[in-house]
N, CA, C and O atoms as a Tripos MOL2 file, in Angstrom:
@<TRIPOS>MOLECULE
protein
  296   295    74     0     0
PROTEIN
NO_CHARGES

@<TRIPOS>ATOM
      1 N         -63.7610   30.7530  231.2400 N.3       1 MET1
      2 CA        -62.9790   31.3790  230.1950 C.3       1 MET1
      3 C         -63.0090   30.5390  228.9170 C.2       1 MET1
      4 O         -63.1600   31.0710  227.8170 O.2       1 MET1
      5 N         -62.8650   29.2270  229.0760 N.am      2 ALA2
      6 CA        -62.8410   28.3400  227.9140 C.3       2 ALA2
      7 C         -64.2000   28.3200  227.2160 C.2       2 ALA2
      8 O         -64.2750   28.2440  225.9890 O.2       2 ALA2
      9 N         -65.2590   28.3890  227.9970 N.am      3 VAL3
     10 CA        -66.6010   28.3750  227.4120 C.3       3 VAL3
     11 C         -66.8250   29.6330  226.5840 C.2       3 VAL3
     12 O         -67.3890   29.5710  225.4920 O.2       3 VAL3
     13 N         -66.3860   30.7620  227.1010 N.am      4 ALA4
     14 CA        -66.5390   32.0230  226.3680 C.3       4 ALA4
     15 C         -65.7230   32.0000  225.0860 C.2       4 ALA4
     16 O         -66.1750   32.4770  224.0460 O.2       4 ALA4
     17 N         -64.5280   31.4470  225.1640 N.am      5 SER5
     18 CA        -63.6730   31.3480  223.9760 C.3       5 SER5
     19 C         -64.3150   30.4420  222.9280 C.2       5 SER5
     20 O         -64.2950   30.7400  221.7340 O.2       5 SER5
     21 N         -64.8820   29.3370  223.3930 N.am      6 GLU6
     22 CA        -65.5530   28.4090  222.4700 C.3       6 GLU6
     23 C         -66.7580   29.0770  221.8090 C.2       6 GLU6
     24 O         -66.9710   28.9270  220.6060 O.2       6 GLU6
     25 N         -67.5300   29.8020  222.5820 N.am      7 GLN7
     26 CA        -68.6880   30.5180  222.0460 C.3       7 GLN7
     27 C         -68.2490   31.5420  221.0030 C.2       7 GLN7
     28 O         -68.8930   31.7040  219.9660 O.2       7 GLN7
     29 N         -67.1430   32.2310  221.2900 N.am      8 GLU8
     30 CA        -66.6290   33.2390  220.3620 C.3       8 GLU8
     31 C         -66.1880   32.5880  219.0520 C.2       8 GLU8
     32 O         -66.4470   33.1200  217.9720 O.2       8 GLU8
     33 N         -65.5250   31.4430  219.1490 N.am      9 MET9
     34 CA        -65.0790   30.7360  217.9420 C.3       9 MET9
     35 C         -66.2760   30.2550  217.1210 C.2       9 MET9
     36 O         -66.2500   30.3190  215.8920 O.2       9 MET9
     37 N         -67.3180   29.7770  217.7900 N.am     10 LYS10
     38 CA        -68.5280   29.3470  217.0810 C.3      10 LYS10
     39 C         -69.1740   30.5260  216.3600 C.2      10 LYS10
     40 O         -69.6420   30.3890  215.2290 O.2      10 LYS10
     41 N         -69.1970   31.6800  217.0170 N.am     11 ALA11
     42 CA        -69.7810   32.8750  216.4020 C.3      11 ALA11
     43 C         -68.9760   33.3050  215.1860 C.2      11 ALA11
     44 O         -69.5480   33.7000  214.1700 O.2      11 ALA11
     45 N         -67.6410   33.2300  215.2830 N.am     12 LYS12
     46 CA        -66.7960   33.5910  214.1460 C.3      12 LYS12
     47 C         -67.0020   32.6290  212.9800 C.2      12 LYS12
     48 O         -67.0450   33.0490  211.8240 O.2      12 LYS12
     49 N         -67.1280   31.3470  213.2860 N.am     13 ALA13
     50 CA        -67.3480   30.3540  212.2300 C.3      13 ALA13
     51 C         -68.6880   30.5930  211.5460 C.2      13 ALA13
     52 O         -68.7880   30.5020  210.3230 O.2      13 ALA13
     53 N         -69.7080   30.8950  212.3240 N.am     14 GLN14
     54 CA        -71.0240   31.1670  211.7560 C.3      14 GLN14
     55 C         -70.9910   32.4270  210.8970 C.2      14 GLN14
     56 O         -71.6190   32.4760  209.8390 O.2      14 GLN14
     57 N         -70.2690   33.4340  211.3440 N.am     15 GLU15
     58 CA        -70.1410   34.6650  210.5650 C.3      15 GLU15
     59 C         -69.4120   34.3960  209.2480 C.2      15 GLU15
     60 O         -69.7790   34.9400  208.2070 O.2      15 GLU15
     61 N         -68.3860   33.5590  209.3000 N.am     16 ALA16
     62 CA        -67.6460   33.2130  208.0830 C.3      16 ALA16
     63 C         -68.5530   32.4750  207.1000 C.2      16 ALA16
     64 O         -68.5070   32.7390  205.8990 O.2      16 ALA16
     65 N         -69.3790   31.5510  207.6030 N.am     17 ARG17
     66 CA        -70.3210   30.8340  206.7260 C.3      17 ARG17
     67 C         -71.3200   31.8000  206.0990 C.2      17 ARG17
     68 O         -71.6700   31.6640  204.9270 O.2      17 ARG17
     69 N         -71.7740   32.7710  206.8790 N.am     18 ALA18
     70 CA        -72.7100   33.7670  206.3480 C.3      18 ALA18
     71 C         -72.0530   34.5940  205.2520 C.2      18 ALA18
     72 O         -72.6940   34.9170  204.2510 O.2      18 ALA18
     73 N         -70.7860   34.9380  205.4300 N.am     19 ASN19
     74 CA        -70.0650   35.6930  204.4040 C.3      19 ASN19
     75 C         -69.9180   34.8870  203.1260 C.2      19 ASN19
     76 O         -70.0320   35.4350  202.0290 O.2      19 ASN19
     77 N         -69.6670   33.5940  203.2540 N.am     20 VAL20
     78 CA        -69.5470   32.7290  202.0730 C.3      20 VAL20
     79 C         -70.8770   32.6710  201.3290 C.2      20 VAL20
     80 O         -70.9070   32.7500  200.1010 O.2      20 VAL20
     81 N         -71.9600   32.5330  202.0580 N.am     21 ILE21
     82 CA        -73.2850   32.4690  201.4330 C.3      21 ILE21
     83 C         -73.5920   33.7700  200.6990 C.2      21 ILE21
     84 O         -74.1360   33.7480  199.5950 O.2      21 ILE21
     85 N         -73.2480   34.8920  201.3030 N.am     22 GLU22
     86 CA        -73.4570   36.1870  200.6430 C.3      22 GLU22
     87 C         -72.6400   36.2840  199.3610 C.2      22 GLU22
     88 O         -73.1330   36.7560  198.3360 O.2      22 GLU22
     89 N         -71.3990   35.8400  199.4220 N.am     23 ALA23
     90 CA        -70.5340   35.8950  198.2420 C.3      23 ALA23
     91 C         -71.0580   34.9750  197.1440 C.2      23 ALA23
     92 O         -71.0290   35.3350  195.9680 O.2      23 ALA23
     93 N         -71.5350   33.7930  197.5190 N.am     24 GLU24
     94 CA        -72.0810   32.8640  196.5280 C.3      24 GLU24
     95 C         -73.3350   33.4310  195.8670 C.2      24 GLU24
     96 O         -73.6110   33.1350  194.7040 O.2      24 GLU24
     97 N         -74.0860   34.2310  196.5900 N.am     25 ALA25
     98 CA        -75.2880   34.8380  196.0240 C.3      25 ALA25
     99 C         -74.9390   35.8870  194.9740 C.2      25 ALA25
    100 O         -75.7540   36.1800  194.1000 O.2      25 ALA25
    101 N         -73.7550   36.4470  195.0490 N.am     26 GLU26
    102 CA        -73.3250   37.4610  194.0890 C.3      26 GLU26
    103 C         -72.8680   36.8580  192.7600 C.2      26 GLU26
    104 O         -72.8300   37.5590  191.7490 O.2      26 GLU26
    105 N         -72.5260   35.5800  192.7460 N.am     27 VAL27
    106 CA        -71.9820   34.9510  191.5350 C.3      27 VAL27
    107 C         -72.9510   35.0320  190.3570 C.2      27 VAL27
    108 O         -72.5360   35.4580  189.2800 O.2      27 VAL27
    109 N         -74.2290   34.6410  190.5060 N.am     28 PRO28
    110 CA        -75.1370   34.7410  189.3550 C.3      28 PRO28
    111 C         -75.2930   36.1750  188.8360 C.2      28 PRO28
    112 O         -75.4150   36.3980  187.6320 O.2      28 PRO28
    113 N         -75.2860   37.1370  189.7530 N.am     29 LYS29
    114 CA        -75.3910   38.5390  189.3340 C.3      29 LYS29
    115 C         -74.1630   38.9430  188.5190 C.2      29 LYS29
    116 O         -74.2790   39.6110  187.4910 O.2      29 LYS29
    117 N         -72.9900   38.5310  188.9900 N.am     30 ALA30
    118 CA        -71.7540   38.8670  188.2780 C.3      30 ALA30
    119 C         -71.7130   38.1880  186.9120 C.2      30 ALA30
    120 O         -71.2480   38.7810  185.9380 O.2      30 ALA30
    121 N         -72.1980   36.9480  186.8360 N.am     31 MET31
    122 CA        -72.2220   36.2470  185.5500 C.3      31 MET31
    123 C         -73.1680   36.9350  184.5770 C.2      31 MET31
    124 O         -72.8480   37.0830  183.3970 O.2      31 MET31
    125 N         -74.3220   37.3510  185.0610 N.am     32 ALA32
    126 CA        -75.2700   38.0470  184.1940 C.3      32 ALA32
    127 C         -74.6630   39.3420  183.6700 C.2      32 ALA32
    128 O         -74.8210   39.6780  182.4970 O.2      32 ALA32
    129 N         -73.9750   40.0590  184.5360 N.am     33 GLN33
    130 CA        -73.3270   41.2960  184.1110 C.3      33 GLN33
    131 C         -72.2400   41.0120  183.0830 C.2      33 GLN33
    132 O         -72.0890   41.7600  182.1170 O.2      33 GLN33
    133 N         -71.4830   39.9370  183.2820 N.am     34 ALA34
    134 CA        -70.4250   39.5790  182.3320 C.3      34 ALA34
    135 C         -71.0190   39.2080  180.9760 C.2      34 ALA34
    136 O         -70.4520   39.5530  179.9390 O.2      34 ALA34
    137 N         -72.1560   38.5080  180.9740 N.am     35 PHE35
    138 CA        -72.8400   38.1970  179.7090 C.3      35 PHE35
    139 C         -73.2500   39.4810  178.9980 C.2      35 PHE35
    140 O         -73.0060   39.6550  177.8040 O.2      35 PHE35
    141 N         -73.8810   40.3770  179.7600 N.am     36 ARG36
    142 CA        -74.3630   41.6240  179.1620 C.3      36 ARG36
    143 C         -73.2300   42.4740  178.6060 C.2      36 ARG36
    144 O         -73.3700   43.0950  177.5530 O.2      36 ARG36
    145 N         -72.1100   42.5000  179.3150 N.am     37 SER37
    146 CA        -71.0050   43.3520  178.8740 C.3      37 SER37
    147 C         -70.1230   42.6850  177.8320 C.2      37 SER37
    148 O         -69.2170   43.3170  177.2880 O.2      37 SER37
    149 N         -70.3780   41.4220  177.5520 N.am     38 GLY38
    150 CA        -69.6140   40.7320  176.5220 C.3      38 GLY38
    151 C         -68.3170   40.1100  177.0030 C.2      38 GLY38
    152 O         -67.4980   39.6810  176.1910 O.2      38 GLY38
    153 N         -68.1190   40.0550  178.3060 N.am     39 HIS39
    154 CA        -66.8910   39.4650  178.8420 C.3      39 HIS39
    155 C         -67.0110   37.9610  179.0410 C.2      39 HIS39
    156 O         -66.0170   37.2940  179.3270 O.2      39 HIS39
    157 N         -68.2060   37.4250  178.8950 N.am     40 LEU40
    158 CA        -68.4300   35.9920  179.0600 C.3      40 LEU40
    159 C         -69.2800   35.5240  177.8970 C.2      40 LEU40
    160 O         -70.4010   35.9950  177.7050 O.2      40 LEU40
    161 N         -68.7470   34.6010  177.1270 N.am     41 GLY41
    162 CA        -69.4800   34.0680  175.9920 C.3      41 GLY41
    163 C         -70.1870   32.7810  176.3620 C.2      41 GLY41
    164 O         -69.9700   32.2270  177.4390 O.2      41 GLY41
    165 N         -71.0310   32.3110  175.4640 N.am     42 ILE42
    166 CA        -71.8080   31.1050  175.7330 C.3      42 ILE42
    167 C         -70.9020   29.8880  175.8720 C.2      42 ILE42
    168 O         -71.1730   29.0040  176.6860 O.2      42 ILE42
    169 N         -69.8290   29.8330  175.0870 N.am     43 MET43
    170 CA        -68.9210   28.6950  175.1980 C.3      43 MET43
    171 C         -68.1620   28.7300  176.5290 C.2      43 MET43
    172 O         -67.8660   27.6840  177.1080 O.2      43 MET43
    173 N         -67.8540   29.9220  177.0020 N.am     44 ASP44
    174 CA        -67.2280   30.0410  178.3230 C.3      44 ASP44
    175 C         -68.1770   29.5100  179.3970 C.2      44 ASP44
    176 O         -67.7610   28.8130  180.3230 O.2      44 ASP44
    177 N         -69.4470   29.8490  179.2590 N.am     45 TYR45
    178 CA        -70.4600   29.3990  180.2070 C.3      45 TYR45
    179 C         -70.5710   27.8810  180.1860 C.2      45 TYR45
    180 O         -70.5860   27.2480  181.2420 O.2      45 TYR45
    181 N         -70.6500   27.2880  178.9970 N.am     46 TYR46
    182 CA        -70.7520   25.8330  178.8940 C.3      46 TYR46
    183 C         -69.5020   25.1490  179.4440 C.2      46 TYR46
    184 O         -69.6040   24.1080  180.0930 O.2      46 TYR46
    185 N         -68.3370   25.7170  179.1950 N.am     47 ARG47
    186 CA        -67.0910   25.1550  179.7190 C.3      47 ARG47
    187 C         -67.1110   25.1700  181.2490 C.2      47 ARG47
    188 O         -66.7020   24.2020  181.8920 O.2      47 ARG47
    189 N         -67.5890   26.2770  181.8250 N.am     48 MET48
    190 CA        -67.6600   26.3870  183.2700 C.3      48 MET48
    191 C         -68.6460   25.3690  183.8470 C.2      48 MET48
    192 O         -68.3600   24.7340  184.8620 O.2      48 MET48
    193 N         -69.8010   25.2140  183.2040 N.am     49 LYS49
    194 CA        -70.7900   24.2450  183.6670 C.3      49 LYS49
    195 C         -70.2410   22.8240  183.5770 C.2      49 LYS49
    196 O         -70.5110   21.9940  184.4450 O.2      49 LYS49
    197 N         -69.4720   22.5450  182.5260 N.am     50 ASN50
    198 CA        -68.8690   21.2270  182.3700 C.3      50 ASN50
    199 C         -67.8730   20.9600  183.4980 C.2      50 ASN50
    200 O         -67.8120   19.8490  184.0250 O.2      50 ASN50
    201 N         -67.1040   21.9650  183.8620 N.am     51 ILE51
    202 CA        -66.1450   21.8150  184.9620 C.3      51 ILE51
    203 C         -66.8820   21.5850  186.2760 C.2      51 ILE51
    204 O         -66.4550   20.7680  187.0920 O.2      51 ILE51
    205 N         -67.9860   22.3000  186.4860 N.am     52 GLU52
    206 CA        -68.7810   22.1010  187.7010 C.3      52 GLU52
    207 C         -69.3190   20.6760  187.7610 C.2      52 GLU52
    208 O         -69.2640   20.0350  188.8110 O.2      52 GLU52
    209 N         -69.8380   20.1790  186.6380 N.am     53 ALA53
    210 CA        -70.3770   18.8210  186.5970 C.3      53 ALA53
    211 C         -69.2710   17.7970  186.8420 C.2      53 ALA53
    212 O         -69.4750   16.8170  187.5580 O.2      53 ALA53
    213 N         -68.1110   18.0230  186.2520 N.am     54 ASP54
    214 CA        -66.9830   17.1140  186.4310 C.3      54 ASP54
    215 C         -66.5370   17.0880  187.8930 C.2      54 ASP54
    216 O         -66.2490   16.0260  188.4450 O.2      54 ASP54
    217 N         -66.4840   18.2570  188.5060 N.am     55 THR55
    218 CA        -66.0910   18.3420  189.9100 C.3      55 THR55
    219 C         -67.0950   17.6140  190.7910 C.2      55 THR55
    220 O         -66.7110   16.8880  191.7080 O.2      55 THR55
    221 N         -68.3700   17.8060  190.5160 N.am     56 SER56
    222 CA        -69.4120   17.1320  191.2840 C.3      56 SER56
    223 C         -69.2970   15.6160  191.1380 C.2      56 SER56
    224 O         -69.4280   14.8820  192.1170 O.2      56 SER56
    225 N         -69.0540   15.1520  189.9170 N.am     57 MET57
    226 CA        -68.9080   13.7240  189.6720 C.3      57 MET57
    227 C         -67.7240   13.1770  190.4640 C.2      57 MET57
    228 O         -67.8320   12.1300  191.1030 O.2      57 MET57
    229 N         -66.6030   13.8770  190.4230 N.am     58 ARG58
    230 CA        -65.4070   13.4110  191.1360 C.3      58 ARG58
    231 C         -65.6320   13.3930  192.6490 C.2      58 ARG58
    232 O         -65.1560   12.4900  193.3380 O.2      58 ARG58
    233 N         -66.3550   14.3830  193.1630 N.am     59 GLU59
    234 CA        -66.6450   14.4020  194.5990 C.3      59 GLU59
    235 C         -67.5190   13.2180  194.9840 C.2      59 GLU59
    236 O         -67.3100   12.6040  196.0300 O.2      59 GLU59
    237 N         -68.5050   12.8910  194.1380 N.am     60 ASN60
    238 CA        -69.3750   11.7560  194.4330 C.3      60 ASN60
    239 C         -68.6370   10.4310  194.3330 C.2      60 ASN60
    240 O         -68.9070    9.5150  195.1090 O.2      60 ASN60
    241 N         -67.7160   10.3180  193.3990 N.am     61 ILE61
    242 CA        -66.9260    9.0950  193.2810 C.3      61 ILE61
    243 C         -66.0260    8.9430  194.5050 C.2      61 ILE61
    244 O         -65.8100    7.8290  194.9840 O.2      61 ILE61
    245 N         -65.5080   10.0430  195.0030 N.am     62 ALA62
    246 CA        -64.5750   10.0020  196.1310 C.3      62 ALA62
    247 C         -65.2550    9.7250  197.4680 C.2      62 ALA62
    248 O         -64.5870    9.3480  198.4310 O.2      62 ALA62
    249 N         -66.5670    9.9040  197.5400 N.am     63 LYS63
    250 CA        -67.2700    9.6480  198.7970 C.3      63 LYS63
    251 C         -67.2390    8.1580  199.1000 C.2      63 LYS63
    252 O         -67.3280    7.3310  198.1920 O.2      63 LYS63
    253 N         -67.1130    7.8190  200.3760 N.am     64 PRO64
    254 CA        -67.1490    6.3940  200.7200 C.3      64 PRO64
    255 C         -68.5420    5.8290  200.4600 C.2      64 PRO64
    256 O         -69.5520    6.5100  200.6370 O.2      64 PRO64
    257 N         -68.5660    4.5930  200.0440 N.am     65 ALA65
    258 CA        -69.8410    3.9400  199.7540 C.3      65 ALA65
    259 C         -70.6140    3.7410  201.0510 C.2      65 ALA65
    260 O         -70.0400    3.4030  202.0860 O.2      65 ALA65
    261 N         -71.9070    3.9540  200.9800 N.am     66 VAL66
    262 CA        -72.7670    3.7510  202.1390 C.3      66 VAL66
    263 C         -73.1760    2.2860  202.1410 C.2      66 VAL66
    264 O         -73.7770    1.7940  201.1850 O.2      66 VAL66
    265 N         -72.8440    1.5990  203.2200 N.am     67 LYS67
    266 CA        -73.1700    0.1840  203.2970 C.3      67 LYS67
    267 C         -74.6000    0.0300  203.7860 C.2      67 LYS67
    268 O         -74.9880    0.5930  204.8100 O.2      67 LYS67
    269 N         -75.3680   -0.7330  203.0440 N.am     68 THR68
    270 CA        -76.7500   -1.0040  203.4380 C.3      68 THR68
    271 C         -76.7730   -2.2690  204.2780 C.2      68 THR68
    272 O         -75.9350   -3.1500  204.0890 O.2      68 THR68
    273 N         -77.7000   -2.3700  205.1830 N.am     69 PRO69
    274 CA        -77.7730   -3.5760  206.0140 C.3      69 PRO69
    275 C         -78.1140   -4.7970  205.1610 C.2      69 PRO69
    276 O         -78.8460   -4.7030  204.1760 O.2      69 PRO69
    277 N         -77.5690   -5.9350  205.5610 N.am     70 ASP70
    278 CA        -77.8340   -7.1890  204.8420 C.3      70 ASP70
    279 C         -79.1850   -7.7280  205.2820 C.2      70 ASP70
    280 O         -79.2760   -8.6120  206.1340 O.2      70 ASP70
    281 N         -80.2130   -7.1860  204.6940 N.am     71 LYS71
    282 CA        -81.5750   -7.5310  205.0710 C.3      71 LYS71
    283 C         -82.3290   -7.8910  203.7970 C.2      71 LYS71
    284 O         -82.2270   -7.1650  202.8080 O.2      71 LYS71
    285 N         -83.0700   -8.9700  203.7860 N.am     72 PRO72
    286 CA        -83.8220   -9.3170  202.5670 C.3      72 PRO72
    287 C         -84.8550   -8.2530  202.2200 C.2      72 PRO72
    288 O         -85.4240   -7.6070  203.0990 O.2      72 PRO72
    289 N         -85.0820   -8.0870  200.9320 N.am     73 LEU73
    290 CA        -85.9970   -7.0500  200.4600 C.3      73 LEU73
    291 C         -87.4570   -7.4740  200.4890 C.2      73 LEU73
    292 O         -88.2940   -6.6590  200.1010 O.2      73 LEU73
    293 N         -87.8110   -8.5810  200.8800 N.am     74 GLY74
    294 CA        -89.2080   -8.9680  200.7680 C.3      74 GLY74
    295 C         -89.8310   -9.3510  201.9770 C.2      74 GLY74
    296 O         -91.0130   -9.6950  201.9800 O.2      74 GLY74
@<TRIPOS>BOND
     1     1     2 1
     2     2     3 1
     3     3     4 2
     4     3     5 am
     5     5     6 1
     6     6     7 1
     7     7     8 2
     8     7     9 am
     9     9    10 1
    10    10    11 1
    11    11    12 2
    12    11    13 am
    13    13    14 1
    14    14    15 1
    15    15    16 2
    16    15    17 am
    17    17    18 1
    18    18    19 1
    19    19    20 2
    20    19    21 am
    21    21    22 1
    22    22    23 1
    23    23    24 2
    24    23    25 am
    25    25    26 1
    26    26    27 1
    27    27    28 2
    28    27    29 am
    29    29    30 1
    30    30    31 1
    31    31    32 2
    32    31    33 am
    33    33    34 1
    34    34    35 1
    35    35    36 2
    36    35    37 am
    37    37    38 1
    38    38    39 1
    39    39    40 2
    40    39    41 am
    41    41    42 1
    42    42    43 1
    43    43    44 2
    44    43    45 am
    45    45    46 1
    46    46    47 1
    47    47    48 2
    48    47    49 am
    49    49    50 1
    50    50    51 1
    51    51    52 2
    52    51    53 am
    53    53    54 1
    54    54    55 1
    55    55    56 2
    56    55    57 am
    57    57    58 1
    58    58    59 1
    59    59    60 2
    60    59    61 am
    61    61    62 1
    62    62    63 1
    63    63    64 2
    64    63    65 am
    65    65    66 1
    66    66    67 1
    67    67    68 2
    68    67    69 am
    69    69    70 1
    70    70    71 1
    71    71    72 2
    72    71    73 am
    73    73    74 1
    74    74    75 1
    75    75    76 2
    76    75    77 am
    77    77    78 1
    78    78    79 1
    79    79    80 2
    80    79    81 am
    81    81    82 1
    82    82    83 1
    83    83    84 2
    84    83    85 am
    85    85    86 1
    86    86    87 1
    87    87    88 2
    88    87    89 am
    89    89    90 1
    90    90    91 1
    91    91    92 2
    92    91    93 am
    93    93    94 1
    94    94    95 1
    95    95    96 2
    96    95    97 am
    97    97    98 1
    98    98    99 1
    99    99   100 2
   100    99   101 am
   101   101   102 1
   102   102   103 1
   103   103   104 2
   104   103   105 am
   105   105   106 1
   106   106   107 1
   107   107   108 2
   108   107   109 am
   109   109   110 1
   110   110   111 1
   111   111   112 2
   112   111   113 am
   113   113   114 1
   114   114   115 1
   115   115   116 2
   116   115   117 am
   117   117   118 1
   118   118   119 1
   119   119   120 2
   120   119   121 am
   121   121   122 1
   122   122   123 1
   123   123   124 2
   124   123   125 am
   125   125   126 1
   126   126   127 1
   127   127   128 2
   128   127   129 am
   129   129   130 1
   130   130   131 1
   131   131   132 2
   132   131   133 am
   133   133   134 1
   134   134   135 1
   135   135   136 2
   136   135   137 am
   137   137   138 1
   138   138   139 1
   139   139   140 2
   140   139   141 am
   141   141   142 1
   142   142   143 1
   143   143   144 2
   144   143   145 am
   145   145   146 1
   146   146   147 1
   147   147   148 2
   148   147   149 am
   149   149   150 1
   150   150   151 1
   151   151   152 2
   152   151   153 am
   153   153   154 1
   154   154   155 1
   155   155   156 2
   156   155   157 am
   157   157   158 1
   158   158   159 1
   159   159   160 2
   160   159   161 am
   161   161   162 1
   162   162   163 1
   163   163   164 2
   164   163   165 am
   165   165   166 1
   166   166   167 1
   167   167   168 2
   168   167   169 am
   169   169   170 1
   170   170   171 1
   171   171   172 2
   172   171   173 am
   173   173   174 1
   174   174   175 1
   175   175   176 2
   176   175   177 am
   177   177   178 1
   178   178   179 1
   179   179   180 2
   180   179   181 am
   181   181   182 1
   182   182   183 1
   183   183   184 2
   184   183   185 am
   185   185   186 1
   186   186   187 1
   187   187   188 2
   188   187   189 am
   189   189   190 1
   190   190   191 1
   191   191   192 2
   192   191   193 am
   193   193   194 1
   194   194   195 1
   195   195   196 2
   196   195   197 am
   197   197   198 1
   198   198   199 1
   199   199   200 2
   200   199   201 am
   201   201   202 1
   202   202   203 1
   203   203   204 2
   204   203   205 am
   205   205   206 1
   206   206   207 1
   207   207   208 2
   208   207   209 am
   209   209   210 1
   210   210   211 1
   211   211   212 2
   212   211   213 am
   213   213   214 1
   214   214   215 1
   215   215   216 2
   216   215   217 am
   217   217   218 1
   218   218   219 1
   219   219   220 2
   220   219   221 am
   221   221   222 1
   222   222   223 1
   223   223   224 2
   224   223   225 am
   225   225   226 1
   226   226   227 1
   227   227   228 2
   228   227   229 am
   229   229   230 1
   230   230   231 1
   231   231   232 2
   232   231   233 am
   233   233   234 1
   234   234   235 1
   235   235   236 2
   236   235   237 am
   237   237   238 1
   238   238   239 1
   239   239   240 2
   240   239   241 am
   241   241   242 1
   242   242   243 1
   243   243   244 2
   244   243   245 am
   245   245   246 1
   246   246   247 1
   247   247   248 2
   248   247   249 am
   249   249   250 1
   250   250   251 1
   251   251   252 2
   252   251   253 am
   253   253   254 1
   254   254   255 1
   255   255   256 2
   256   255   257 am
   257   257   258 1
   258   258   259 1
   259   259   260 2
   260   259   261 am
   261   261   262 1
   262   262   263 1
   263   263   264 2
   264   263   265 am
   265   265   266 1
   266   266   267 1
   267   267   268 2
   268   267   269 am
   269   269   270 1
   270   270   271 1
   271   271   272 2
   272   271   273 am
   273   273   274 1
   274   274   275 1
   275   275   276 2
   276   275   277 am
   277   277   278 1
   278   278   279 1
   279   279   280 2
   280   279   281 am
   281   281   282 1
   282   282   283 1
   283   283   284 2
   284   283   285 am
   285   285   286 1
   286   286   287 1
   287   287   288 2
   288   287   289 am
   289   289   290 1
   290   290   291 1
   291   291   292 2
   292   291   293 am
   293   293   294 1
   294   294   295 1
   295   295   296 2
@<TRIPOS>SUBSTRUCTURE
     1 MET1         2 RESIDUE 1 A MET
     2 ALA2         6 RESIDUE 1 A ALA
     3 VAL3        10 RESIDUE 1 A VAL
     4 ALA4        14 RESIDUE 1 A ALA
     5 SER5        18 RESIDUE 1 A SER
     6 GLU6        22 RESIDUE 1 A GLU
     7 GLN7        26 RESIDUE 1 A GLN
     8 GLU8        30 RESIDUE 1 A GLU
     9 MET9        34 RESIDUE 1 A MET
    10 LYS10       38 RESIDUE 1 A LYS
    11 ALA11       42 RESIDUE 1 A ALA
    12 LYS12       46 RESIDUE 1 A LYS
    13 ALA13       50 RESIDUE 1 A ALA
    14 GLN14       54 RESIDUE 1 A GLN
    15 GLU15       58 RESIDUE 1 A GLU
    16 ALA16       62 RESIDUE 1 A ALA
    17 ARG17       66 RESIDUE 1 A ARG
    18 ALA18       70 RESIDUE 1 A ALA
    19 ASN19       74 RESIDUE 1 A ASN
    20 VAL20       78 RESIDUE 1 A VAL
    21 ILE21       82 RESIDUE 1 A ILE
    22 GLU22       86 RESIDUE 1 A GLU
    23 ALA23       90 RESIDUE 1 A ALA
    24 GLU24       94 RESIDUE 1 A GLU
    25 ALA25       98 RESIDUE 1 A ALA
    26 GLU26      102 RESIDUE 1 A GLU
    27 VAL27      106 RESIDUE 1 A VAL
    28 PRO28      110 RESIDUE 1 A PRO
    29 LYS29      114 RESIDUE 1 A LYS
    30 ALA30      118 RESIDUE 1 A ALA
    31 MET31      122 RESIDUE 1 A MET
    32 ALA32      126 RESIDUE 1 A ALA
    33 GLN33      130 RESIDUE 1 A GLN
    34 ALA34      134 RESIDUE 1 A ALA
    35 PHE35      138 RESIDUE 1 A PHE
    36 ARG36      142 RESIDUE 1 A ARG
    37 SER37      146 RESIDUE 1 A SER
    38 GLY38      150 RESIDUE 1 A GLY
    39 HIS39      154 RESIDUE 1 A HIS
    40 LEU40      158 RESIDUE 1 A LEU
    41 GLY41      162 RESIDUE 1 A GLY
    42 ILE42      166 RESIDUE 1 A ILE
    43 MET43      170 RESIDUE 1 A MET
    44 ASP44      174 RESIDUE 1 A ASP
    45 TYR45      178 RESIDUE 1 A TYR
    46 TYR46      182 RESIDUE 1 A TYR
    47 ARG47      186 RESIDUE 1 A ARG
    48 MET48      190 RESIDUE 1 A MET
    49 LYS49      194 RESIDUE 1 A LYS
    50 ASN50      198 RESIDUE 1 A ASN
    51 ILE51      202 RESIDUE 1 A ILE
    52 GLU52      206 RESIDUE 1 A GLU
    53 ALA53      210 RESIDUE 1 A ALA
    54 ASP54      214 RESIDUE 1 A ASP
    55 THR55      218 RESIDUE 1 A THR
    56 SER56      222 RESIDUE 1 A SER
    57 MET57      226 RESIDUE 1 A MET
    58 ARG58      230 RESIDUE 1 A ARG
    59 GLU59      234 RESIDUE 1 A GLU
    60 ASN60      238 RESIDUE 1 A ASN
    61 ILE61      242 RESIDUE 1 A ILE
    62 ALA62      246 RESIDUE 1 A ALA
    63 LYS63      250 RESIDUE 1 A LYS
    64 PRO64      254 RESIDUE 1 A PRO
    65 ALA65      258 RESIDUE 1 A ALA
    66 VAL66      262 RESIDUE 1 A VAL
    67 LYS67      266 RESIDUE 1 A LYS
    68 THR68      270 RESIDUE 1 A THR
    69 PRO69      274 RESIDUE 1 A PRO
    70 ASP70      278 RESIDUE 1 A ASP
    71 LYS71      282 RESIDUE 1 A LYS
    72 PRO72      286 RESIDUE 1 A PRO
    73 LEU73      290 RESIDUE 1 A LEU
    74 GLY74      294 RESIDUE 1 A GLY
């Protein structure tokens, strides 16, 4: 019973990931439509890209440093 339940949970998680990927694929299409219809301006686009870059930078800063082995380079 537990194995079947675990398998079911794994399948649900995989389905959820697939749904997220599908939704993420729609974002560029929606942005293009917003540009065409005039609901998104170039400055809005640059502001959004700046926020994405800032978020990425903060995520990288927050990651723990990877320790390299103390081995001579030569």
